[in-house]
TORLOMAR-246662 format. One record per residue: residue in three letters; x, y, z of N, C-alpha, C in turn; residue number from 1. Coordinates in Angstrom, 3 decimals. Example, Ala and Ser with C-alpha at 12.3 -4.5 7.8 and 13.67 -1.06 7.14 Angstrom:
<pts>
<pt "ala", <13.190, -5.690, 7.800>, <12.300, -4.500, 7.800>, <13.200, -3.300, 7.800>, 1>,
<pt "ser", <12.850, -2.250, 7.080>, <13.670, -1.060, 7.140>, <12.900, 0.030, 7.870>, 2>,
</pts>
This chain:
<pts>
<pt "unk", <108.557, 88.534, 103.940>, <107.747, 89.663, 103.659>, <106.252, 89.038, 103.405>, 1>,
<pt "unk", <105.293, 89.742, 104.046>, <103.985, 89.371, 103.842>, <103.473, 89.867, 102.483>, 2>,
<pt "unk", <102.363, 89.361, 101.966>, <101.942, 89.637, 100.590>, <101.063, 90.894, 100.651>, 3>,
<pt "unk", <101.393, 91.790, 99.697>, <100.540, 92.979, 99.424>, <99.424, 92.619, 98.391>, 4>,
<pt "unk", <98.154, 93.046, 98.696>, <97.092, 92.553, 97.825>, <96.209, 93.821, 97.506>, 5>,
<pt "unk", <95.397, 93.797, 96.506>, <94.604, 94.890, 96.034>, <93.205, 94.368, 95.598>, 6>,
<pt "unk", <92.116, 95.034, 95.950>, <90.830, 94.820, 95.431>, <90.297, 96.004, 94.856>, 7>,
<pt "unk", <89.726, 96.026, 93.614>, <89.222, 97.161, 92.980>, <87.643, 97.236, 93.234>, 8>,
<pt "unk", <87.176, 98.320, 93.632>, <85.643, 98.531, 93.796>, <85.329, 99.677, 92.825>, 9>,
<pt "unk", <84.754, 99.341, 91.698>, <84.195, 100.444, 90.841>, <83.137, 101.333, 91.524>, 10>,
<pt "unk", <83.390, 102.643, 91.422>, <82.383, 103.528, 92.052>, <82.026, 104.697, 91.243>, 11>,
<pt "unk", <80.897, 105.337, 91.444>, <80.449, 106.569, 90.777>, <80.094, 106.296, 89.341>, 12>,
<pt "unk", <79.318, 107.194, 88.838>, <78.939, 107.045, 87.349>, <80.259, 107.161, 86.437>, 13>,
<pt "unk", <81.324, 107.629, 86.987>, <82.572, 107.682, 86.256>, <83.306, 106.349, 86.310>, 14>,
<pt "unk", <82.779, 105.284, 86.953>, <83.430, 103.987, 87.076>, <84.901, 104.217, 87.470>, 15>,
<pt "unk", <85.091, 104.869, 88.605>, <86.461, 105.048, 89.150>, <86.852, 103.800, 89.947>, 16>,
<pt "unk", <88.134, 103.515, 89.851>, <88.674, 102.330, 90.531>, <89.016, 102.673, 91.972>, 17>,
<pt "unk", <88.048, 102.639, 92.888>, <88.467, 102.753, 94.231>, <89.247, 101.539, 94.598>, 18>,
<pt "unk", <90.274, 101.575, 95.409>, <91.127, 100.505, 95.636>, <91.376, 100.191, 97.110>, 19>,
<pt "unk", <91.175, 98.964, 97.465>, <91.564, 98.557, 98.721>, <93.017, 97.862, 98.664>, 20>,
<pt "unk", <93.986, 98.542, 99.343>, <95.331, 97.970, 99.361>, <95.520, 97.367, 100.798>, 21>,
<pt "unk", <95.980, 96.167, 100.889>, <96.041, 95.547, 102.187>, <97.158, 94.515, 102.275>, 22>,
<pt "unk", <97.617, 94.280, 103.547>, <98.555, 93.117, 103.670>, <97.620, 91.887, 103.887>, 23>,
<pt "unk", <97.827, 90.849, 103.074>, <97.054, 89.653, 102.972>, <97.039, 88.950, 104.376>, 24>,
<pt "unk", <98.186, 88.855, 104.910>, <98.248, 87.993, 106.241>, <97.679, 88.813, 107.433>, 25>,
<pt "unk", <98.125, 90.080, 107.599>, <97.735, 90.882, 108.705>, <96.245, 91.483, 108.588>, 26>,
<pt "unk", <95.729, 91.514, 107.425>, <94.474, 91.952, 107.128>, <94.268, 93.400, 107.498>, 27>,
<pt "unk", <95.308, 94.200, 107.273>, <95.173, 95.697, 107.650>, <95.420, 96.311, 106.232>, 28>,
<pt "unk", <94.733, 97.440, 106.012>, <94.855, 98.152, 104.675>, <94.436, 99.627, 104.712>, 29>,
<pt "unk", <94.336, 100.150, 103.535>, <93.895, 101.505, 103.258>, <92.929, 101.443, 102.161>, 30>,
<pt "unk", <92.066, 102.532, 102.066>, <91.246, 102.737, 100.905>, <91.736, 103.863, 100.213>, 31>,
<pt "unk", <92.006, 103.661, 98.834>, <92.567, 104.642, 97.997>, <91.494, 105.174, 97.113>, 32>,
<pt "unk", <91.204, 106.492, 97.177>, <90.298, 107.204, 96.379>, <88.850, 106.804, 96.342>, 33>,
<pt "unk", <88.169, 106.931, 97.527>, <86.824, 106.561, 97.698>, <85.940, 107.719, 97.095>, 34>,
<pt "unk", <85.681, 107.566, 95.778>, <84.999, 108.645, 95.083>, <83.426, 108.768, 95.482>, 35>,
<pt "unk", <82.853, 107.704, 95.951>, <81.437, 107.691, 96.322>, <81.005, 106.290, 96.421>, 36>,
<pt "unk", <79.693, 106.072, 96.427>, <79.064, 104.699, 96.665>, <79.718, 103.989, 97.934>, 37>,
<pt "unk", <79.735, 104.920, 99.072>, <80.485, 104.377, 100.235>, <79.893, 103.067, 100.810>, 38>,
<pt "unk", <78.598, 102.776, 100.681>, <78.110, 101.560, 101.166>, <78.782, 100.331, 100.428>, 39>,
<pt "unk", <78.974, 100.542, 99.088>, <79.627, 99.503, 98.367>, <81.118, 99.311, 98.790>, 40>,
<pt "unk", <81.746, 100.339, 99.182>, <83.184, 100.220, 99.604>, <83.188, 99.532, 100.937>, 41>,
<pt "unk", <82.265, 99.905, 101.863>, <82.204, 99.240, 103.165>, <81.943, 97.820, 103.004>, 42>,
<pt "unk", <81.008, 97.452, 102.037>, <80.711, 96.036, 101.898>, <81.999, 95.299, 101.398>, 43>,
<pt "unk", <82.719, 95.906, 100.633>, <84.014, 95.207, 100.149>, <84.944, 95.120, 101.208>, 44>,
<pt "unk", <85.048, 96.055, 102.117>, <86.005, 95.980, 103.284>, <85.550, 94.793, 104.204>, 45>,
<pt "unk", <84.206, 94.759, 104.434>, <83.644, 93.651, 105.283>, <83.936, 92.324, 104.638>, 46>,
<pt "unk", <83.747, 92.149, 103.393>, <83.880, 90.934, 102.697>, <85.317, 90.427, 102.800>, 47>,
<pt "unk", <86.294, 91.455, 102.658>, <87.690, 91.071, 102.742>, <88.240, 90.883, 104.189>, 48>,
<pt "unk", <87.342, 91.247, 105.129>, <87.669, 91.208, 106.634>, <88.838, 92.065, 106.935>, 49>,
<pt "unk", <88.862, 93.198, 106.481>, <89.993, 94.098, 106.725>, <89.723, 95.126, 107.813>, 50>,
<pt "unk", <90.890, 95.501, 108.472>, <90.928, 96.634, 109.395>, <91.567, 97.785, 108.587>, 51>,
<pt "unk", <90.735, 98.774, 108.269>, <91.252, 99.913, 107.486>, <91.932, 100.938, 108.497>, 52>,
<pt "unk", <93.134, 101.334, 108.107>, <93.876, 102.260, 108.912>, <93.760, 103.677, 108.392>, 53>,
<pt "unk", <93.602, 103.906, 107.200>, <93.566, 105.238, 106.611>, <92.926, 105.274, 105.278>, 54>,
<pt "unk", <92.593, 106.506, 104.782>, <92.095, 106.818, 103.443>, <93.297, 107.609, 102.763>, 55>,
<pt "unk", <93.698, 107.080, 101.623>, <94.691, 107.866, 100.812>, <93.973, 108.397, 99.592>, 56>,
<pt "unk", <94.315, 109.694, 99.304>, <93.715, 110.344, 98.083>, <94.826, 110.747, 97.124>, 57>,
<pt "unk", <94.682, 110.379, 95.841>, <95.651, 110.686, 94.832>, <95.451, 112.064, 94.380>, 58>,
<pt "unk", <94.273, 112.526, 94.327>, <93.984, 113.948, 93.915>, <92.496, 114.346, 94.245>, 59>,
<pt "unk", <92.162, 115.621, 93.958>, <90.911, 116.180, 94.438>, <89.736, 116.130, 93.573>, 60>,
<pt "unk", <89.698, 115.379, 92.474>, <88.499, 115.385, 91.686>, <87.469, 114.645, 92.305>, 61>,
<pt "unk", <86.155, 114.867, 92.024>, <85.069, 114.333, 92.799>, <84.953, 112.826, 92.687>, 62>,
<pt "unk", <85.334, 112.256, 91.538>, <85.188, 110.799, 91.422>, <86.225, 110.110, 92.156>, 63>,
<pt "unk", <87.233, 110.788, 92.680>, <88.311, 110.129, 93.564>, <88.144, 110.467, 95.042>, 64>,
<pt "unk", <87.491, 111.655, 95.337>, <87.490, 112.036, 96.743>, <86.148, 112.338, 97.301>, 65>,
<pt "unk", <85.124, 112.243, 96.403>, <83.733, 112.673, 96.860>, <83.190, 111.966, 98.015>, 66>,
<pt "unk", <83.617, 110.682, 98.294>, <83.119, 109.961, 99.435>, <83.990, 109.856, 100.622>, 67>,
<pt "unk", <85.110, 110.660, 100.599>, <86.137, 110.495, 101.569>, <85.624, 110.836, 102.980>, 68>,
<pt "unk", <84.895, 111.925, 103.084>, <84.520, 112.447, 104.427>, <83.470, 111.421, 105.025>, 69>,
<pt "unk", <82.508, 110.941, 104.181>, <81.545, 109.938, 104.667>, <82.210, 108.728, 105.136>, 70>,
<pt "unk", <83.253, 108.207, 104.391>, <83.940, 107.030, 104.661>, <84.772, 107.213, 105.997>, 71>,
<pt "unk", <85.419, 108.366, 106.133>, <86.128, 108.737, 107.288>, <85.328, 108.621, 108.546>, 72>,
<pt "unk", <84.122, 109.158, 108.480>, <83.142, 109.084, 109.606>, <82.796, 107.625, 109.935>, 73>,
<pt "unk", <82.576, 106.781, 108.832>, <82.094, 105.468, 109.021>, <83.176, 104.615, 109.668>, 74>,
<pt "unk", <84.488, 104.828, 109.223>, <85.588, 103.963, 109.745>, <86.299, 104.610, 110.860>, 75>,
<pt "unk", <86.268, 105.880, 111.080>, <87.070, 106.448, 112.105>, <88.585, 106.620, 111.735>, 76>,
<pt "unk", <88.884, 106.836, 110.561>, <90.274, 106.890, 110.130>, <90.645, 108.176, 109.495>, 77>,
<pt "unk", <91.994, 108.581, 109.429>, <92.391, 109.816, 108.823>, <92.393, 109.725, 107.407>, 78>,
<pt "unk", <92.315, 110.935, 106.767>, <92.394, 111.086, 105.282>, <93.863, 111.669, 105.109>, 79>,
<pt "unk", <94.616, 110.954, 104.219>, <96.014, 111.432, 103.889>, <96.046, 111.722, 102.419>, 80>,
<pt "unk", <96.560, 112.947, 102.137>, <96.781, 113.405, 100.754>, <95.494, 113.989, 100.260>, 81>,
<pt "unk", <95.574, 114.544, 99.152>, <96.835, 114.595, 98.214>, <97.784, 115.675, 98.642>, 82>,
<pt "unk", <98.522, 116.176, 97.642>, <99.373, 117.360, 97.872>, <98.545, 118.620, 98.112>, 83>,
<pt "unk", <98.990, 119.480, 98.843>, <98.294, 120.811, 99.184>, <97.755, 121.626, 97.983>, 84>,
<pt "unk", <98.404, 121.428, 96.873>, <97.986, 122.229, 95.696>, <96.679, 121.792, 95.165>, 85>,
<pt "unk", <96.104, 120.771, 95.724>, <94.688, 120.354, 95.356>, <93.652, 120.827, 96.300>, 86>,
<pt "unk", <94.021, 121.680, 97.315>, <93.047, 122.195, 98.234>, <91.908, 122.899, 97.552>, 87>,
<pt "unk", <92.113, 123.616, 96.490>, <90.909, 124.241, 95.899>, <89.951, 123.200, 95.313>, 88>,
<pt "unk", <90.365, 122.117, 94.793>, <89.500, 121.103, 94.248>, <88.715, 120.446, 95.366>, 89>,
<pt "unk", <89.434, 120.128, 96.423>, <88.708, 119.429, 97.584>, <87.659, 120.406, 98.212>, 90>,
<pt "unk", <87.957, 121.625, 98.197>, <86.967, 122.616, 98.773>, <85.746, 122.830, 97.913>, 91>,
<pt "unk", <85.832, 122.348, 96.652>, <84.669, 122.467, 95.714>, <83.964, 121.318, 95.225>, 92>,
<pt "unk", <84.155, 120.198, 95.942>, <83.511, 118.901, 95.579>, <81.927, 118.969, 95.487>, 93>,
<pt "unk", <81.411, 119.738, 96.462>, <79.908, 119.802, 96.464>, <79.525, 120.633, 95.200>, 94>,
<pt "unk", <80.292, 121.620, 94.871>, <80.011, 122.346, 93.638>, <80.156, 121.501, 92.355>, 95>,
<pt "unk", <81.205, 120.705, 92.332>, <81.363, 119.812, 91.320>, <80.208, 118.818, 91.151>, 96>,
<pt "unk", <79.679, 118.371, 92.250>, <78.544, 117.485, 92.244>, <77.341, 118.194, 91.575>, 97>,
<pt "unk", <77.139, 119.438, 91.982>, <76.071, 120.147, 91.430>, <76.139, 120.421, 89.910>, 98>,
<pt "unk", <77.455, 120.643, 89.446>, <77.658, 120.887, 88.136>, <77.344, 119.694, 87.270>, 99>,
<pt "unk", <77.825, 118.516, 87.796>, <77.573, 117.265, 87.039>, <76.199, 116.686, 87.278>, 100>,
<pt "unk", <75.393, 117.318, 88.065>, <74.072, 116.829, 88.331>, <74.078, 115.443, 89.073>, 101>,
<pt "unk", <75.009, 115.261, 89.946>, <75.201, 114.008, 90.641>, <74.394, 114.021, 91.956>, 102>,
<pt "unk", <73.655, 112.954, 92.212>, <72.962, 112.682, 93.424>, <73.717, 111.910, 94.354>, 103>,
<pt "unk", <73.760, 112.147, 95.558>, <74.511, 111.378, 96.628>, <75.177, 112.273, 97.645>, 104>,
<pt "unk", <75.824, 111.595, 98.568>, <76.544, 112.303, 99.736>, <77.899, 112.728, 99.344>, 105>,
<pt "unk", <78.036, 113.611, 98.347>, <79.311, 114.205, 97.980>, <79.614, 115.421, 98.832>, 106>,
<pt "unk", <80.781, 115.364, 99.457>, <81.097, 116.505, 100.404>, <82.568, 116.951, 100.254>, 107>,
<pt "unk", <82.686, 118.258, 100.465>, <84.012, 118.875, 100.449>, <84.889, 118.144, 101.512>, 108>,
<pt "unk", <86.180, 118.036, 101.144>, <87.113, 117.229, 101.953>, <88.172, 118.085, 102.632>, 109>,
<pt "unk", <88.419, 117.883, 103.890>, <89.472, 118.491, 104.568>, <90.526, 117.381, 105.074>, 110>,
<pt "unk", <91.632, 117.079, 104.371>, <92.560, 116.039, 104.742>, <93.021, 116.244, 106.160>, 111>,
<pt "unk", <93.360, 115.161, 106.861>, <94.014, 115.203, 108.101>, <95.561, 115.497, 107.892>, 112>,
<pt "unk", <96.049, 115.191, 106.669>, <97.482, 115.440, 106.410>, <97.637, 115.576, 104.890>, 113>,
<pt "unk", <98.369, 116.622, 104.472>, <98.800, 116.765, 103.063>, <100.028, 115.972, 102.900>, 114>,
<pt "unk", <100.146, 115.503, 101.625>, <101.371, 114.643, 101.323>, <102.327, 115.427, 100.420>, 115>,
<pt "unk", <103.526, 115.162, 100.537>, <104.563, 115.786, 99.780>, <105.567, 114.759, 99.105>, 116>,
<pt "unk", <106.240, 115.156, 98.096>, <107.280, 114.303, 97.439>, <108.227, 113.812, 98.515>, 117>,
<pt "unk", <108.446, 112.538, 98.549>, <109.362, 111.867, 99.480>, <108.812, 111.309, 100.752>, 118>,
<pt "unk", <107.508, 111.707, 100.993>, <106.833, 111.046, 102.150>, <106.825, 109.553, 101.922>, 119>,
<pt "unk", <106.792, 108.855, 103.083>, <106.653, 107.363, 103.109>, <105.467, 106.990, 103.922>, 120>,
<pt "unk", <104.536, 106.172, 103.422>, <103.365, 105.608, 103.996>, <103.497, 104.203, 104.193>, 121>,
<pt "unk", <102.844, 103.644, 105.213>, <102.952, 102.131, 105.512>, <101.534, 101.518, 105.533>, 122>,
<pt "unk", <101.545, 100.248, 104.978>, <100.448, 99.362, 105.268>, <101.086, 98.044, 105.834>, 123>,
<pt "unk", <100.954, 97.912, 107.185>, <101.629, 96.785, 107.833>, <103.098, 96.957, 107.612>, 124>,
<pt "unk", <103.850, 95.959, 106.985>, <105.241, 95.957, 106.740>, <105.626, 96.596, 105.367>, 125>,
<pt "unk", <104.575, 97.032, 104.559>, <104.774, 97.476, 103.189>, <104.938, 99.057, 103.184>, 126>,
<pt "unk", <105.908, 99.478, 102.659>, <106.210, 100.959, 102.496>, <105.878, 101.485, 101.130>, 127>,
<pt "unk", <105.246, 102.599, 101.078>, <104.927, 103.268, 99.846>, <105.557, 104.660, 99.800>, 128>,
<pt "unk", <106.350, 104.921, 98.650>, <106.849, 106.209, 98.491>, <105.876, 107.134, 97.822>, 129>,
<pt "unk", <105.755, 108.357, 98.210>, <104.860, 109.283, 97.648>, <105.640, 110.173, 96.613>, 130>,
<pt "unk", <105.121, 110.290, 95.404>, <105.607, 111.070, 94.338>, <104.596, 112.151, 93.969>, 131>,
<pt "unk", <105.000, 113.395, 93.911>, <104.041, 114.415, 93.524>, <104.156, 114.537, 91.840>, 132>,
<pt "unk", <102.988, 114.323, 91.220>, <102.934, 114.241, 89.819>, <101.836, 115.023, 89.288>, 133>,
<pt "unk", <102.074, 116.370, 89.274>, <100.984, 117.291, 88.762>, <100.883, 117.155, 87.251>, 134>,
<pt "unk", <99.783, 117.750, 86.630>, <99.406, 117.670, 85.279>, <98.019, 117.465, 85.008>, 135>,
<pt "unk", <97.488, 116.357, 85.588>, <96.097, 116.130, 85.521>, <95.420, 116.962, 86.590>, 136>,
<pt "unk", <96.010, 117.026, 87.750>, <95.610, 117.940, 88.845>, <96.796, 118.481, 89.517>, 137>,
<pt "unk", <96.786, 119.670, 90.035>, <98.042, 120.338, 90.484>, <98.664, 119.557, 91.654>, 138>,
<pt "unk", <97.764, 118.949, 92.544>, <98.199, 118.261, 93.693>, <98.191, 116.765, 93.649>, 139>,
<pt "unk", <98.242, 116.231, 92.388>, <98.208, 114.766, 92.290>, <99.363, 114.070, 92.795>, 140>,
<pt "unk", <99.215, 112.960, 93.597>, <100.298, 112.195, 93.988>, <100.124, 110.722, 93.591>, 141>,
<pt "unk", <101.157, 109.941, 93.490>, <101.074, 108.551, 93.305>, <101.805, 107.753, 94.438>, 142>,
<pt "unk", <101.467, 106.483, 94.517>, <102.024, 105.658, 95.660>, <102.832, 104.491, 95.086>, 143>,
<pt "unk", <104.092, 104.407, 95.369>, <105.008, 103.460, 94.805>, <105.562, 102.494, 95.880>, 144>,
<pt "unk", <105.347, 101.219, 95.654>, <105.918, 100.223, 96.650>, <107.039, 99.535, 95.795>, 145>,
<pt "unk", <108.234, 99.899, 96.301>, <109.434, 99.410, 95.587>, <109.711, 97.862, 95.660>, 146>,
<pt "unk", <109.377, 97.257, 96.842>, <109.573, 95.883, 97.065>, <108.755, 95.002, 96.121>, 147>,
<pt "unk", <107.509, 95.452, 95.961>, <106.564, 94.617, 95.091>, <106.617, 95.145, 93.576>, 148>,
<pt "unk", <107.374, 96.091, 93.293>, <107.325, 96.726, 91.926>, <106.009, 97.098, 91.545>, 149>,
<pt "unk", <105.316, 97.762, 92.403>, <103.876, 98.183, 92.227>, <103.618, 99.676, 92.407>, 150>,
<pt "unk", <102.785, 100.170, 91.628>, <102.467, 101.656, 91.616>, <100.987, 101.840, 91.608>, 151>,
<pt "unk", <100.396, 102.655, 92.507>, <99.109, 103.155, 92.251>, <99.217, 104.558, 91.508>, 152>,
<pt "unk", <98.764, 104.585, 90.289>, <99.100, 105.722, 89.432>, <97.956, 106.770, 89.367>, 153>,
<pt "unk", <96.844, 106.488, 90.039>, <95.747, 107.458, 90.050>, <95.290, 107.728, 88.581>, 154>,
<pt "unk", <95.211, 109.070, 88.222>, <94.869, 109.430, 86.860>, <96.001, 110.107, 86.043>, 155>,
<pt "unk", <97.248, 109.654, 86.448>, <98.335, 110.136, 85.708>, <98.559, 109.367, 84.371>, 156>,
<pt "unk", <98.620, 107.954, 84.532>, <98.985, 107.097, 83.451>, <97.940, 106.004, 83.403>, 157>,
<pt "unk", <97.483, 105.759, 82.154>, <96.557, 104.636, 81.944>, <97.041, 103.628, 80.996>, 158>,
<pt "unk", <96.378, 102.472, 80.871>, <96.639, 101.513, 79.761>, <96.390, 102.159, 78.487>, 159>,
<pt "unk", <97.314, 102.566, 77.692>, <97.096, 103.123, 76.366>, <96.781, 104.577, 76.316>, 160>,
<pt "unk", <96.810, 105.327, 77.441>, <96.314, 106.674, 77.541>, <97.091, 107.343, 78.740>, 161>,
<pt "unk", <96.646, 108.668, 78.916>, <97.147, 109.483, 80.066>, <95.950, 110.220, 80.608>, 162>,
<pt "unk", <96.123, 110.925, 81.672>, <95.057, 111.665, 82.291>, <94.526, 112.911, 81.464>, 163>,
<pt "unk", <93.362, 113.260, 81.648>, <92.907, 114.464, 81.037>, <93.596, 115.646, 81.593>, 164>,
<pt "unk", <93.796, 116.704, 80.770>, <94.325, 118.011, 81.174>, <93.497, 119.165, 80.827>, 165>,
<pt "unk", <92.167, 118.886, 80.551>, <91.295, 120.001, 80.241>, <90.448, 120.409, 81.365>, 166>,
<pt "unk", <90.669, 119.977, 82.633>, <89.951, 120.327, 83.742>, <90.729, 121.288, 84.597>, 167>,
<pt "unk", <90.192, 121.937, 85.596>, <90.796, 122.944, 86.354>, <92.205, 122.486, 86.863>, 168>,
<pt "unk", <93.164, 123.307, 86.585>, <94.489, 123.000, 87.059>, <95.261, 122.070, 86.155>, 169>,
<pt "unk", <94.725, 121.475, 85.139>, <95.345, 120.619, 84.268>, <96.332, 121.273, 83.315>, 170>,
<pt "unk", <97.365, 120.571, 82.929>, <98.309, 121.121, 82.012>, <99.027, 119.910, 81.306>, 171>,
<pt "unk", <98.898, 119.804, 80.012>, <99.471, 118.729, 79.253>, <101.007, 118.528, 79.366>, 172>,
<pt "unk", <101.684, 119.618, 79.198>, <103.177, 119.626, 79.193>, <103.609, 119.118, 80.658>, 173>,
<pt "unk", <102.932, 119.665, 81.695>, <103.322, 119.225, 82.996>, <103.031, 117.811, 83.219>, 174>,
<pt "unk", <101.971, 117.292, 82.748>, <101.612, 115.826, 82.971>, <102.618, 114.962, 82.233>, 175>,
<pt "unk", <102.884, 115.334, 80.985>, <104.030, 114.537, 80.304>, <105.255, 114.575, 80.997>, 176>,
<pt "unk", <105.673, 115.726, 81.607>, <106.913, 115.803, 82.331>, <106.893, 114.926, 83.607>, 177>,
<pt "unk", <105.740, 114.911, 84.280>, <105.561, 114.050, 85.498>, <105.762, 112.581, 85.121>, 178>,
<pt "unk", <105.100, 112.150, 83.963>, <105.230, 110.775, 83.617>, <106.745, 110.424, 83.195>, 179>,
<pt "unk", <107.355, 111.243, 82.459>, <108.660, 110.999, 82.042>, <109.763, 111.148, 83.037>, 180>,
<pt "unk", <109.569, 112.014, 84.086>, <110.604, 112.320, 85.028>, <110.300, 111.506, 86.363>, 181>,
<pt "unk", <109.078, 111.153, 86.613>, <108.703, 110.487, 87.829>, <108.273, 108.980, 87.700>, 182>,
<pt "unk", <107.522, 108.759, 86.621>, <106.915, 107.391, 86.517>, <107.850, 106.414, 85.703>, 183>,
<pt "unk", <108.237, 106.849, 84.556>, <108.974, 105.985, 83.608>, <110.266, 105.409, 84.281>, 184>,
<pt "unk", <110.953, 106.388, 85.060>, <112.235, 105.929, 85.744>, <112.105, 104.831, 86.750>, 185>,
<pt "unk", <110.884, 104.511, 87.190>, <110.643, 103.513, 88.179>, <111.089, 102.124, 87.684>, 186>,
<pt "unk", <110.921, 101.986, 86.309>, <111.370, 100.731, 85.761>, <110.264, 99.984, 84.961>, 187>,
<pt "unk", <110.635, 99.352, 83.885>, <109.692, 98.689, 82.964>, <108.917, 97.562, 83.624>, 188>,
<pt "unk", <109.498, 96.883, 84.774>, <108.888, 95.798, 85.229>, <107.779, 96.221, 86.290>, 189>,
<pt "unk", <107.637, 97.447, 86.552>, <106.581, 97.946, 87.538>, <105.237, 97.823, 86.975>, 190>,
<pt "unk", <104.382, 97.183, 87.777>, <102.927, 97.039, 87.415>, <102.217, 98.148, 88.076>, 191>,
<pt "unk", <101.074, 98.665, 87.447>, <100.360, 99.660, 88.079>, <98.777, 99.577, 87.981>, 192>,
<pt "unk", <98.181, 99.992, 88.984>, <96.673, 100.185, 88.987>, <96.465, 101.587, 88.692>, 193>,
<pt "unk", <95.404, 101.924, 87.974>, <95.074, 103.410, 87.624>, <93.698, 103.674, 88.004>, 194>,
<pt "unk", <93.302, 104.875, 87.851>, <92.103, 105.398, 88.395>, <90.858, 104.934, 87.621>, 195>,
<pt "unk", <90.990, 104.512, 86.403>, <89.929, 104.023, 85.584>, <90.431, 102.984, 84.690>, 196>,
<pt "unk", <89.646, 101.858, 84.325>, <90.010, 100.912, 83.414>, <91.179, 99.860, 83.927>, 197>,
<pt "unk", <91.613, 99.088, 82.999>, <92.645, 98.203, 83.400>, <93.979, 98.720, 83.701>, 198>,
<pt "unk", <94.784, 97.979, 84.575>, <96.121, 98.432, 84.745>, <97.121, 98.007, 83.675>, 199>,
<pt "unk", <98.384, 98.212, 83.838>, <99.414, 97.891, 82.902>, <100.769, 97.810, 83.601>, 200>,
<pt "unk", <101.744, 97.689, 82.699>, <103.170, 97.824, 83.244>, <103.806, 98.935, 82.605>, 201>,
<pt "unk", <104.702, 99.590, 83.287>, <105.408, 100.779, 82.710>, <106.077, 100.506, 81.423>, 202>,
<pt "unk", <106.788, 99.369, 81.409>, <107.480, 98.994, 80.113>, <106.492, 98.889, 78.925>, 203>,
<pt "unk", <105.307, 98.376, 79.143>, <104.379, 98.305, 78.038>, <103.915, 99.731, 77.536>, 204>,
<pt "unk", <103.712, 100.615, 78.538>, <103.290, 101.945, 78.254>, <104.452, 102.750, 77.595>, 205>,
<pt "unk", <105.636, 102.502, 77.987>, <106.841, 103.208, 77.373>, <106.897, 102.826, 75.911>, 206>,
<pt "unk", <106.653, 101.566, 75.541>, <106.840, 101.055, 74.173>, <105.688, 101.399, 73.356>, 207>,
<pt "unk", <104.416, 101.421, 73.887>, <103.140, 101.405, 73.062>, <102.230, 102.559, 73.253>, 208>,
<pt "unk", <102.323, 103.293, 74.416>, <101.328, 104.354, 74.686>, <101.563, 105.484, 73.685>, 209>,
<pt "unk", <100.564, 105.779, 72.843>, <100.692, 106.787, 71.786>, <100.944, 108.207, 72.391>, 210>,
<pt "unk", <100.619, 108.483, 73.577>, <100.927, 109.825, 74.185>, <102.338, 109.964, 74.604>, 211>,
<pt "unk", <103.099, 108.830, 74.653>, <104.544, 108.875, 75.142>, <105.476, 108.675, 74.034>, 212>,
<pt "unk", <105.049, 108.389, 72.810>, <105.961, 108.112, 71.726>, <106.347, 109.347, 71.029>, 213>,
</pts>
């Protein structure tokens, strides 16, 4: 099995972890959650000498999806995800930018494909299972690679914290249920990258995260 690798590219004033996930040997990959600063993302792609095959979105908030359309046009690749329940968020990204007073090429997003629970996406020989994990956003999804014991958790679970639930479509009880029913059963050894800040392991969060105790 070839090696799965990841490069974090912090973008936007929210310091969102845009992520390049790629096969180290084949140099093919995807961009997860291009929230903005597309020139910075393209520079990281070039530095890593990657051929990008798709853009994956975990959910429809501006800091995760605001640069998706611009990046799609620059790379000529499809946008996959999130779940269709985030369609209202993606259709209002330009309004979100106005509300936050953000300057830049933030555009409403129309995905090429919505994702659902049980879908499987591939990067080279690496398969990722799609899990629908609402609570932070209604259509939030996460990407799980079973062979590598690796999860891209988006804004569901953080190191020592969980996603906000005070935004449109957020619900605290739903988020906790998503974490306990979808994320924790993946196993304590699973490491994850999240949408902001450092990653962690599921076992560490199960034992120490104050929101899960």
